[in-house]
Each structure stands twice: as structure tokens, then as C-alpha cells.
N, C-alpha and C positions, 0 to 999 in steps of 0.2 A: 192195156191202159194207156193212157197218154201221160207222159212224164212232164210234171210242172216244176221240175227243178230250175228251169230258167227264170223262174218268177222271183227267186230268192234274191237276187241283187236289187231288184226294184222294191220288194218288200223291206229289205234292209235299210235302203235310201229314204224309205218313208219314215224311219226314226228321226232323220234330220228335219223333215217337213213336220212331222208331229211336233217336235221341239220347239220350231219355229211359230207354229199355230198356239201350242200351250203358252210360250212367253208373251205372245201378242195379247192373250187375255189375262196374264197374270204378271204385268209388268213390275208391280211393287213387290210381289213375292220374289222374283228373279233377282231384283236389287238387293233385298233383305237377305236371300239365302245364297248370294252369288258365290262367297267363299266356300260353302258346302258343295255347291255345283262343281267348282272348280277342282275341289279335292276328290270328289267322285269321279270326275273325269280322269284325273291323274291315276286313280287306283284301278279303273277300267283298262287304261292304257298299259299300265304295268302289267296286268293280267294279260293282255293280248300279246305283249312282247314275250312274255314267260311262256305262253303257249306256242308262239312261233318258234322261241329257241328250243322249245322241248323236242320239236319234230325235226331238228337238223343234227346231223352228224358234224361234229366239231373237227374240221380239217382245215388245211391252210387255205383252201379257196374260199370256203364260207367265211373265214376270219376276215379275209380281203374283202368280201363283199359285204359282211357286217361293217367295217371300217368305212368302205365306199358309201355305203347307205347312211352312216351316221354323218359323214361329210355332206352328202347329197341331200340330206334332211334339211341341212341348215340353208342350202341354196335353192331348193324347190319345196316350199312350204306347205304345199296342199295336201292336207290330211286324207281328203276324199281319195286321191290316188292311190295313197298308201292302203287305205281301207279296201279299196277295190283289188289291189295287188295281193293283199292279205286273203281275202275272201276268195279271189280267183285261184290262189295257191291251195286253199284248203279244199276245193272242189276235187283236187288231185289225190288228197290224202285219204278221205273216207267220208262218208255221209254223216256220221256222228260228229267228227271234228269240224265238218262244214257248218253243221247246224250249231254247234258250240261257239264257233267264231262268229257266225252270223247273228247269233242271239246277243252276243257282247257287244258287236258292231252296233247293232240296233239300239241297244240301251245307251251306248255310248253316244249315238248320233242324237238321241233325245236331249242328253245334256248338252252336247256340242250345239244342236241346232238352237236351244234356248239361249245360248251365250253369243252365237256367231250372227253377223249381220251382213253376210256376203251373199251374193247372187246364187240361186239354186241351180240354174241352167248349165252354167260353166262347170260348177263342181259335179253335177250329175254325169256329164260328159267324161270329165277326169276320172270319176268313180268307174264308169263302165269300159274306159279304154283297156285296163288290165285283162278284162275277159276275153280280149282277142287272143291271148296267150294259149286259151283253152282249145283253140283250133289246131295248135301243134303238140306234137308228141313230145314233151318237155319234162325233166324232173322238177319238183316243186322246191327242192332245198335251196338251190341258189336265190330264189325269190323270197323265200321265208327268212333267209340270212340278210338279204338286202332290207327288207321292210322292217326287221328287228332292229337293224342299225338305224335306220331313219326315223323309226318312232321312239328309239331309246332317248330316256332323259328330255322328251320334249313336253311342253306344257299342255 
């Protein structure tokens, strides 16, 4: 049977596109409920960070990577890159974790897309770049520590 797992990143990114389409048809509601959308985004982001932290072993290297990710998150603010890195790392853990993270990123993308006004093409490329890591035999823990730091306490 043909494995269609490579379509998951594309389907997940469609959440952002769906959010943009929904917000274009419901501009009044997005303005009216913007506060709720922002808080829902924050809660979903916190859940993603907690999931990432759950799957790493706490050692000195991962702590340094978490701190580096926290600092780097202020310098390079593209959430799409971090979502892609988190999703690519989840491919290395298990299918169940990958589907959980993909689902949460998809839902988060709907809320983020409804509030974000940036170009989709550049963000889609930034989202897909981390999937090149899957070509190499690497551990997922350093990337999860970095992503958790980069997304920690972000709006």
C-alpha cells in the first residue's frame, strides 16, 4: 500500500489557509471575537510547548538548546518555521504523537490564519524547510528542546 504520510505537512498548513479564507468572509466576527481568538491561540501554543517538553530528557544540552531557542525565538519570529520543525520532529517519535501534534498545529493554524495578514508562499516554504531533517538519521530531542524554547511565552 502506498504511504501518504508525506501529505500530512501540506494538510496541516491548509489550516492557515482555511483560517485566512474564513476570516475573509467573517471580518466582523473576527474583529468582534479577536480577544477570544488570541487567547485560544495562546492556549494551543502552550499545549504544543508542553507536548514538546514531555518528550525530551532534561539534561544540560537540552537546557542549553531550550535557552538558545528562547533567545532565537525573539530574533527569528516566523512561527511557521517552528511549527514545521515541531511537526518534523514528531515524525521521528511515533505516528500517534505526530497525529496529535499535526492536529493541534492544524487547529492553531486556523486561528493564526484568521488573525495573520502575511504572505502564504514564503511562510509555506519556511514551514517545509525543517522536513529536510528527515533525510538524516538524527535524534528528535534537541529539536524539540529548541522549538519549545522558541515558542515558550510567545503570543
